[in-house]
N, C-alpha and C positions, 0 to 999 in steps of 0.2 A: 507417462511423459507428463500429464499433470496432476496436479496435488490440490486438493480440497483441505482447507483449515478452518474447522468450523468451530467457533466459540457454543458451547454447549449449557447455556444457563438460563433458558427461555423464562422460567419462572421468577426471575430476578431481572429479567432484559437484557440478558448475558452480559451483566456487569463485571467487571474486573476485580476478582478477589487475589489474595496473595498466592493460594495454589494455582489458580487459574495463570497469573504471571509467570510464575515457576515452570508450568508446563508449557506454555508458548513460547520461553526460552530454550527449554530441552528442545523442543518441535524444531525450533528454526536453526539451531546447531546440527541438527540432523539435517536438514533439509540443504542447510549449506553445502554438505560435503557431498550431497548426490547430484550431481550433476547430469544424471539422468532423466531429472525431473526438469522440466523446458518453463512451465509457468507455475506458480501458485497463487490459487484462488481463495482468499480470506472472508469470512462469511458468519452470519450468526443463525442459532438456531431459532426455527418458526418464521414467522412473517411479520410481527409486532417491530422486533427489534434487532438492529446490526448489534449495536452494544450501546449500552447507555453512559457508559464512563467507569469511575471506581466504584466498589461496592461502599456507598456511603453507610449502611448498616455497619459493616465489618470496621470501616473508619471511626465511627462513634463509641465503637467499644474497643478500639484500638489502644493500647497504653501509647501515651504522649511521646515516650523518645522511639517508638517503633514507626511514627510517621514519615521522617525522613528516610528511612529503611523503603517503605512503600513505595513512595514520592520516586527515589533512586530506582526501584524495582520496574514502575510503570514506564518511567523513561529509557532505561537500556530496553525493552522491550519492543518498542516504538524503533529505537536505534538498529536493533537486531534485525526486524522486519525491512528496515530501507537499508540494510548491509547484504541484505541476499542477493547471491549474483544472479539468481534467477528473476526474471520480471514477476511482479506483485499486481493483482487485482483486487480491490477492495469490491466485494459485492453486497451492495447496501440493500437488505430486505427489510428495513424498516427504519426505526429511530436511531441516530447516532449523534450522540451527546459527549460533550467533555473529551473525555479519554478514546471514546467510539471514533468522534470527528479526528484527533490526534494520529490514532490508529491508522485511519483512513488515508491520513497525510503523508504518512512514511509508506504506504503503498506507490507503486508508479501508476497506475491507471483507477478509475473508478465508475465503475456502472451501478446504477441505481433503478430500484422499483420505483414507479408514480408517486407511490404514496411514503418514499423514503422522506427523512428530515434529519438535517444535521443543524450543528450549532457548538460554536465554544461558549458554553455556559456558566463558565466558571466565576467571572465575576459578580452572577447574581447569587453564588455561594460563600462571598467575601473573599476568594481565593484567586488565582490565574493560572491560566492553561501550564501545566509542569512538567507535560510530555511531550515539548517540541511546537505546541501549538503557536506559541509566540513568533516562533523562526520561521516552522514552515508553512504556515500561510499564506504572509505577505510576500514569502519566495514562489508562491503560486498562482496569489489572484492580486498582488500588489500591496503595497504598504497600505493607501488610505482605505482601501476595501478590507483589508485584514483587522484595522485598527476600528471602523465600522461595526464588526461583527463580534469584536472582541470585549469592546468598549461598552455597547450593548448589553452583551450576551444573548442576542436574539437568535431566534431558530430560522432556519430557511428551510423553503420546500426544495421539493427535487429539480422543477423549472428554473428555480433563481440558481441553484446551484451551479446547473448546467450553463448558465448564462454568464457566470462570473468564472468559468473555469474550474470550479471545484469538483464538476463531476465529467467526465469526460462524455458519456451516453446515458439515456434513459432507456430502460427497456419498455416494451410494448406492454401492457398489463398483463399478467401473467407468465412471463416468457424471460423472467430474471435471469434464470438459470441458464437457459438456453442463448440467450445473450451475449451473458459473460463467458459461456463456453464457445462461442462463437468466435469472440475477441481473444480467446487463450489459442482457441486452435490457428487462427490466423498468424499468431506469433510463432507457435510452435512449428509449423510448417517452414519456418525460415532456418537459415543456417545456425545452429545455438551458440555455438563460439561468437558467433558475429553477433547475435542479438545481447549476447552478456556484455560481449565488447562495446557497442553503441550504447547500452545502459551505462556502462562504468565512464564512456566519454562524456556523457551528457551529464551525469551526477558530478563528476570529479571537476569538469572544466567549466561549468555552471558559474562557479563563484568564485572565478578567477577572471581577469582583462582577458579581451579576445586573443592577444598573443599566444599567451599562457594556455588558453583553452584549447589553440589550435596546435599546441605543441602536445597536448595531450592526446587530443583526437588522433594524431600522427602516430604517438607511441601505442593507441589501443587499434590504429589500422594493422600495424606490424604485428600483432596477434593472431590477424588472420591469415596474413599471407602464406603461412608455412602449413596451413590445414589443407588435411584431405576434401573436406567439404567444397573449399573454393574452386577444386580443381573439378569437383562433381558437378558445381554448379556450371561451368564452363562447359562441362562434358556434355549436360543435359541440356543446356540452351543450342549446341551443336546439332544435336540427336532428336530435338523438338520433343522433349519429355518432360514430365515432372523429376525435380532432382531428388534424391532419395541421401539425406543429410545425415550421419553416423555421429555428429558432435565431436570432431576430431579433425 
């Protein structure tokens, strides 16, 4: 029901190299097709870093003509994560800078350890966020706050990140994994088709005027009407028991 995607490069703060990006894209393609998976949790290996962004050592030695291809790939990974039909939870086990924060922005929800730090720090390296940061951050926290973070390149702690809506929950000390799993199980206990339809309605409708958004919601609602899960929910309610959803 639940799957963990863990970036396994703790020796370099789980930063994103070309092979890592290609592996992530391949895994996203597999996950997209497996609707028995109800929630995807994304984290980094170890306790220091979720993901410190692009692998700058690799970037430094990369031929100039390959850099645009790298940027396209890192952007595509974020798009792949955002496009997963299942809900995704970014589990922030440490620092998440640059592309690390952009990966979190592509997730549906974010749960942070108390020592987590986030930031779109690209302008301090004389570049800009190039994997969706300038577009997803203002949509999440508002345009003015996004400009504050992107133009200064400053880093923020978990408390500020939660206060501005960048993080949904801060886990108690030492209980990050358990807290993230608790959120994931609350989602997984619900009707899987309904959860995917609700995610789709929010994602598709949010960038449209209200009238168009309501049309999209109605279309997504139609997806749940013929499901066996909906009938199971009604039966479980009448019989005063917990529903057993099959995802169809």
